[in-house]
N, C-alpha and C positions, 0 to 999 in steps of 0.2 A: 315694773312690769305690770301689763294690764291684765286683769282677771277677768274672764267672761262671766255676764251674770246668768245667774240658774235659769233654768227652763222650767216653765210651769203652764200649766191648762190655761185656755183662753179665759181672759177674766169674765165674770158674770156682769152684764149691765146693772150700773148702779139704779138703787130705787129710787123713785120722785121724792123731793123734799117732802116731810109730813105737813100737815095743816098748821098753822101759827099756833105755837104753844108756849111762847114767852118762854124760850130756853134761854134767851139773850135779854135782859132787860136794861132798856134803853136809859141812859143817862144825857143830863145836860152838860155838854163842854164848852159852851160859850164861845165856840169857834165855828168857822167853816173851812178851816185849813183841810187839807188833806194830810190824815194821819197815818205813818209809817212804822214810827218809834214806839215802842211799850216795855215798861219794866215795872212788875209788881214787887214791892219789897215784901209784902207780908198779906196783901188781901186789904189792909187798911191804908197804907202808903203807897201810892204808885205814881209814875211819871210817863207822861206821853209827849210825842214829838212830831213835827212835820213841817208843811210848807210855810214859806213867807215868814221864816225864824220862828216859829211857833213852839213854845215849850208850854207844857201843863204839868200841874201837880196837884195830887189831891192827898188829904191827911184822914179822910172820914170815911173810906171804903167808896167814895166816888159820888157821895150825896152833893159835894161841892168840888168843881176843878178849878183851881187857880190859874189863871194866866200868867207865866213868869217874865221877868224882865228878858227881853231880846237881846242875846250874846253880840256884841258888838253894834249895838243899835245906831250908833253915832255914826258908823262905817257904812257897811253894807250887808248889816245881819239880817235885814228884813229880807233879803233875796235869796237868803240861804233855805236849802232844804233838808232839814234833819230827820233823817230816815234811820236812825238808831238812837236810843238811849239805854244807860244802865245805871241803875241806882242803889244805894246800899243802906239809906235811911231818910228822912224826910229832909235833912239839910244838904247831901251829897250825892252828887249825880255828874255823869259825863255824857254829853250830846255828841251826835258823828253828824256832819253836813256831808252830803254826797252832792257832788257836782263837777264839772270840768275844771281842771286846773286846781287856782287857788280856793275855788269854792267848795273843796273837800277839805275838812279840818276837824278838830277835838277841841271841845271847851268843857270846862268844869266848874262846877260851883260847889262851895262848902257853907253858904250860907241861906240855904232853901231859896236858891235861883235868884236871889236880889243881886248878885252880882256874878260875873263869869270871867275867868281867866282861860287864854288860849293856851292849850296844851300842844297842838300840831297843828300845821298847815302844809297842804301839799304845794310842792314847788314845780311839779313836771307838767307842763300844759297839756299833755296826754292823759295825766292821771285822773284817777276817781276812785274815791273811797266807796265800798260796798258794805263791809260789815266789820265789828270790831267785839271783843273780849277782853275783859280784865279781871283779874284775882285781887281783890281788895286787901286781903290779909297777906299774901307774899309779893304783890306788886307785879306778879306777870301778867302779860297780856300779848295780844296779837290782832294784827289788822290786816285784812284782805283787801285788795283792790283789783281794778282792771288789769290784765297782764300788760307790760309794758316791754319792748324790745324781745318779743317772744318768750316772756317770762312771767308767771304769775308774781303780782304783787305782793310779798308777805313783808310786814313789818312786825317787830318784836320789841317789848318791852320789859325791864326787870326792877324798874322803881317805881312803878305806879303811873307809868305813862309820862313821866318827866322828860326822859329820853327815849328815842325809838331808833333802832338799828333795821336794815333790811336783811332779811334771810338769802343768802346768794348761793343756796344749794343748786346744785347743777340738778338733782332731779324735780325743780320747779320749772324747768325749761321746758317749752310746749314742742319745739321742733316742727314749726309750722302748722300744728293743730289748731284748728280756730275754735277756742274755748272761751268762756268768759264767766265772770261772776255777776250775781244779781242784787242789786241793792232794793230788795224788796221788804225786808222785814227785821234786818239785824238777825238772820235766824240761819246764816251760811254755816257759822263754825260751831264745833262740837267738841267739848273738853269735858275730860271726866280723868279722876284718878282714884286710885284705891290700893291700899296696902293694910299693914298689920300694925297698930299702935299708932306710932305717930306716922301721918298720912305722907309725910315727906320723907320717910325712911328708906333704907336698901329693901328693892325687891320690889317697888312701887308698879302697878299697873297704870299707865298713863296713857290716855288717848289724846290726839292733838290730830284736828281734821277739818276740812271744809268740803262742799259741795260746789259744783260748777255746770255749766251746760252751754248750749251753741250749737252751733251747725257740726261741730266735731263729736257730739254725743255728750251724754250725762255721765257724771263721774263724781265717787269720793276721791279727795286727795288727802291721805292720811298717814300717820305713822304712830306706831306704839313705841313708848320709849320705857326704858327702865332707867330709872333715876336713883343716883345716891348724892349723899353730900359731899362736898369737898371742905378742905381747909379755908380757902379763899371766900372772902366777906366782900359784898359790894358796899359801898359807903353809905347805905341805910342801914346795914346792919344785918341783912339775911343772908342766907347761905347761898352760894351759887350752886348751879346744877350742873350736872354731866349728862349730856344726852349719848345714850348707849346704843340707840337706833336712829342715826340722823337722817336716813334717807327717805324722803316722801315717795308714798306708791300709790299709783293711780288704779282704782277699782271701778269698772263698768257699773251703772246704774240701770235697771231695766225701767226708765222713764222715758218720756215723750224727748226726743230732742232731733237734731238736724237740720234745724233753723233757728236763727238767730234768738228769736223769742221763747224758746223752749228750754227745758233742761230741768235739774235740779234745784229747789229754791230755797229750802230749809232741812236741817238736820237737827234730831233730838237722841238722846240717850236714855236708858232706862237702866238702872242697876239691879239685876237678876236675885243678888242676893246670895247666890251659889255659883260655883264655877262649873263649866262642863270639863269633860275630862283630857281632851285633846285640842283645847283651841287656842295655846299659848297665850299671849298677850290679852287677846279679847275676852277671855272667860267669863268676865262678870259682866259683860254688858251687851244690851240688845238696842240696835239700831234702827231707826225709821227715818227714812227721807221722802220726801212729798215735793212735788212741782207740777210739771206739764207744760203747756204752751199759753201764755198771758194772753196772746193775741187771739186763742179761742177759750174764752173762761168756760164755756159749757161741755167742752170736749173733755169725757172721764178718762179715755184710754192713756195708761202712762202717768197717772197722777201721784201715784202712792207705791212704796217699794218698801218691803219689811226684811230685815236681815235676820238669820239666826243669831244665836248668841256666840258667834264667832269673830265679833269685832269688825265685821264689815268685809271681811275676805269673800264671802258669798253671799248673795242675794236674791231674794225671791220676790217676784211682783204680787201685789195684793190680787186676791182671786175675785173680790169684789171692792174696786176701787173707790174713791171719793167722787161725787158726782159732779166734777169741775177742777179746773187748775187751783192748785193750793200752794201758797205762799208761806204758811208757817205750819209748825205742829209741836205739840208738848204732851208729856207723859204727866199725867197727874196721880201722885201716889195715892192722896186721900180718896180719891173715886175709882182708882185701878182702872184708868181707862187713857186711851190717847184720844186726843183732839186736835182737828186740823182745819184750817180756815182757808178762805179764797173769795176771790171777787164776785162769785156766783152762792156763797153759803159757807156752811159748815159742817161736819161730820165727826163721827166718833168710831172708834174701834175697842173692842173688850176681849179681843183675840191677838194682841200685839202686832194689829196691822194686818192681818191676813185678810178680814173683812171690814167695810166700813158702812155705817148707817148714818144717812143724811139726818141733821137737826133743823136746819133752816135756810132760806135761800136769800139772806142778806148778802151786803157788800164788804168784807173785810179785808184787812191788808195783815196786820200783825197780830200776835196773841201773846198775853203773858197773863194766865189765868191768876184770878177769876175772871181777867178783864179782855177785851177784844176792841180792837180799832179800825176804822177805814175812812173812806172820802168824805168829804164835807163835814168835818169834825164828828163823825160817826164813833160813839163810846158806848159799850153795853157792860154790862157785868152778868156772868154765867147765874142761872137759876137752877143748881143742881137738883132740885127736888122735881124739875120738869123733863129731866133726861129720860129717854126711854130705856 
């Protein structure tokens, strides 16, 4: 069931970007590829990916970026557009190629990107991978793709990406609504869990969702799950999980939409540390979604929405939005602020997304703090001492 977005006062116009203050310190990437994938492991080790089969890695905080071997280089690897990457250390990472049909794939390296193994190749000519997520400890993961046959494409794995199955939930059907997912920064999916003691134990508060847009509107598609262990085990030795709330729910977002180029592009969560009294499953989490219309990068209306700590059931638009289209957003626990980036710059919020303040007017696609990437091989590192 669709929940209407909360009403709010007319948003204040965003402020112009401040004079150059070197908030982002540019780094030498060694490539001119368009970069959309980014994964910082710890601020020292990080991976980036993009067009032309490009995968990059740094092990020294960005002082040097190494160009990795191209996955499937002997075949068509140089034609792939790697729009997503997830990494766990300097040796292990997975990259996602986004493209029509078999151009959408997942590859994994375990030797510091010297060699790659194909994990998954899309077989539907109309298919297109948009975003993925994987938990290295428990092997659970999810991949979201463009809708096929009037249903959002959601693939799930419980063995670290070795095998994938399609989520055939009836609640993923669109019933003719023209919605789509955006392969902008591998930031569509939000995942979070909270429990007492063993975080896989009974009573866990487990969020699973992704954002979408298009002519049909801007939405969060989510489900809060209570999970408990079962006696069944998978072949890799990990416990199976029982979904107690299996239905996906569609929540309307107060973001720009109504055309194919607009909607929600990224979702992030922050652990508030304490529950509210009547929020049910969402009691520990604050959600922020960003987006807009990528065809109108300088338009600020409908570029960010901030929820209360009710897990995304109700949403309120930012009173002072970011100063343009935004494709990625992240909470920094160390800095106690949100950062969002897009093709006309970046912004920060110190009040949980209610108001945003411009940082720069650069051209960015993806964010994984302290790094940011964009077109033409652009990579930069955040200089926190210059933050306003």
